[in-house]
N, C-alpha and C positions, 0 to 999 in steps of 0.2 A: 501268587505270581507264577505265570507259566513260562519257564525258561525256554523250552523247545519252541514254543509258539513265537516268543520274542525273537529267537534266533532266526526263525523262518521269515519273519516280517522284516527285520532290520539288523543284519549282522553287525554293522558298524555301531549301532546303538548298544548292542549286546557287549561289544568289545569295550566301549566307553564305560559301560556299567561295571565291567570286570575291573577296569583300571581304577575306577572310583573305589570299588571294594578293596582292592589291593592297598590303595593309599590309606583307607580307613583302618585296615588291619595293621599296617605299619604304625599308624598313629596311636592305636590302642595297645599294640604290642611291640614296643620298640626293641 
């Protein structure tokens, strides 16, 4: 997965992905 490329293509999608990662992190590490 190319993060910089994704950021260039669609910043909003990147932000959404980051939020999902945060939720997963909280879910796995309460």
